[in-house]
matplotlib code that plots the C-alpha trace (Angstrom):
import matplotlib.pyplot as plt

x = [69.6, 69.7, 70.3, 68.2, 69.4, 66.2, 62.5, 62.0, 64.1, 62.0, 59.9, 57.0, 57.0, 56.9, 54.1, 52.2, 52.7, 51.4, 48.3, 47.8, 48.2, 45.7, 43.2, 43.4, 42.7, 39.8, 38.2, 38.4, 35.5, 32.3, 30.4, 32.3, 30.7, 28.0, 29.0, 29.8, 33.4, 34.0, 36.5, 38.3, 38.5, 39.7, 42.4, 43.5, 43.7, 45.7, 48.1, 48.5, 50.2, 53.4, 53.4, 53.5, 56.2, 58.2, 57.7, 58.6, 61.8, 62.9, 62.3, 65.6, 64.6, 63.3, 60.6, 59.2, 59.5, 57.5, 54.8, 54.4, 54.5, 51.5, 49.8, 50.5, 49.2, 46.0, 45.5, 45.9, 43.1, 41.0, 41.5, 40.4, 37.4, 36.2, 36.9, 34.7, 31.9, 32.5, 32.3, 28.9, 27.4, 25.7, 26.9, 30.5, 29.6, 31.5, 34.7, 34.6, 37.8, 39.8, 38.3, 39.3, 42.8, 43.2, 42.0, 44.6, 47.3, 46.2, 46.5, 49.9, 51.1, 49.8, 51.6, 54.9, 54.5, 53.8, 56.8, 59.1, 57.7, 58.2, 61.9, 62.3, 60.8, 63.4, 66.3, 68.9, 69.4, 67.6, 67.8, 70.0, 69.7, 71.3, 74.2, 77.6, 80.9, 81.6, 78.3, 78.8, 82.3, 80.8, 78.0, 80.5, 82.7, 79.7, 78.7, 82.2, 82.4, 79.0, 80.2, 83.5, 81.6, 79.2, 82.2, 83.9, 80.7, 80.4, 84.0, 83.4, 80.5, 82.7, 82.1, 84.9, 86.3, 85.9, 88.7, 89.5, 89.6, 92.7, 93.3, 93.3, 96.2, 98.2, 97.9, 99.3]
y = [49.2, 46.1, 46.2, 43.8, 42.5, 40.5, 41.4, 37.9, 38.8, 41.8, 41.2, 43.2, 41.2, 38.0, 39.3, 40.2, 36.7, 35.3, 37.5, 36.3, 32.7, 32.9, 34.8, 32.1, 29.5, 31.5, 32.0, 28.3, 27.9, 26.8, 29.8, 32.1, 30.2, 32.2, 35.5, 37.2, 38.2, 38.6, 35.7, 36.6, 40.3, 39.5, 37.2, 39.7, 42.5, 40.4, 39.2, 42.8, 43.6, 41.5, 41.9, 45.7, 45.5, 43.3, 45.4, 48.6, 47.0, 45.8, 49.2, 50.6, 54.1, 55.3, 57.3, 54.3, 52.1, 54.6, 54.7, 50.9, 50.8, 53.1, 50.9, 47.9, 49.8, 50.7, 47.0, 46.1, 48.6, 47.0, 43.6, 45.0, 46.6, 43.3, 41.4, 43.9, 43.1, 39.4, 39.9, 41.6, 38.9, 36.0, 33.4, 33.9, 33.7, 30.5, 32.3, 35.2, 34.3, 33.8, 37.0, 38.9, 37.5, 38.4, 42.0, 42.3, 40.9, 43.3, 46.2, 45.1, 44.8, 48.3, 49.7, 48.1, 49.5, 53.0, 52.8, 51.8, 54.5, 57.1, 56.1, 56.2, 59.7, 61.0, 59.2, 61.0, 57.8, 58.1, 54.4, 51.6, 52.8, 56.1, 54.7, 55.5, 54.1, 57.3, 57.2, 53.6, 54.4, 57.3, 55.1, 52.4, 55.0, 56.3, 52.8, 52.1, 55.4, 54.7, 51.2, 52.7, 55.3, 52.6, 50.5, 53.5, 54.2, 50.6, 50.6, 54.0, 52.4, 49.7, 47.0, 44.6, 44.9, 41.9, 39.3, 39.8, 43.6, 44.9, 41.5, 42.9, 45.3, 42.5, 40.3, 43.0]
z = [188.8, 186.8, 183.0, 181.1, 177.7, 176.8, 177.4, 178.7, 181.7, 182.7, 185.8, 184.4, 181.2, 183.3, 185.4, 182.2, 180.9, 184.2, 183.9, 180.3, 181.2, 184.1, 181.9, 179.3, 182.0, 183.4, 180.0, 179.3, 181.7, 179.9, 181.2, 178.8, 175.9, 174.2, 175.8, 172.5, 172.2, 176.0, 176.3, 173.1, 174.0, 177.6, 176.2, 173.6, 176.1, 178.5, 175.8, 174.8, 178.1, 177.7, 173.9, 174.2, 176.9, 174.6, 171.5, 173.3, 174.7, 171.3, 169.6, 171.0, 172.1, 175.5, 173.8, 171.9, 175.0, 177.0, 174.3, 174.4, 178.2, 178.2, 175.6, 177.9, 180.9, 179.0, 178.2, 181.8, 182.6, 179.9, 181.5, 184.9, 183.3, 181.8, 185.0, 186.8, 184.4, 184.9, 188.7, 188.2, 186.1, 188.0, 185.5, 186.7, 190.5, 190.9, 189.6, 192.0, 193.8, 190.6, 189.1, 192.2, 192.1, 188.5, 189.1, 191.8, 189.5, 186.7, 189.1, 190.2, 186.6, 185.9, 189.0, 187.9, 184.4, 185.8, 188.1, 185.3, 183.0, 185.7, 186.0, 182.2, 181.9, 184.3, 182.6, 180.5, 178.4, 175.1, 174.4, 173.1, 169.6, 170.6, 172.8, 171.5, 172.7, 174.5, 176.3, 177.2, 178.7, 180.7, 182.0, 183.0, 184.7, 186.6, 187.7, 188.9, 190.8, 192.5, 193.5, 194.8, 196.8, 198.2, 199.3, 201.0, 202.8, 203.9, 205.2, 206.9, 208.8, 210.1, 207.5, 206.7, 203.1, 200.9, 201.0, 197.3, 197.6, 195.8, 194.2, 190.7, 191.6, 193.2, 190.1, 187.7]

ax = plt.figure().add_subplot(projection="3d")
ax.plot(x, y, z, "-o")
ax.set_aspect("equal")
plt.show()
């Protein structure tokens, strides 16, 4: 599993930003004018998705990250709900294809958030804020052991070892 150092690198944050950008483009259509706060609320809900992912990531604890991921997921649901309304209104008939695409994207973002949250709920790591040097060393040892086991399994199945295998020992 990849370890991300910045929220900007998170695929789910990137997908949320894509959703937000596309919502802003959709709501620039003149048919959103004089519809009360629909365009503004749709924009705010969409922007809330990546913002909550970012805020949760920056908080430093798994518990807080989970809380903000569920806020983000709720906002993705809010976007879908408003897009369903837009799909039902005749004034947006010319935008049906884009609305449908955005609904699918919002559903995808929601599924990504849910999958990440499920993994975090089952993780023994309590968050960056709680990592000690000892825990970091244990985690690094576990990763090395897993990589070693994977390499042994690959060799057992007849795979050729990498050319630089054992290079570190030869240099010492």
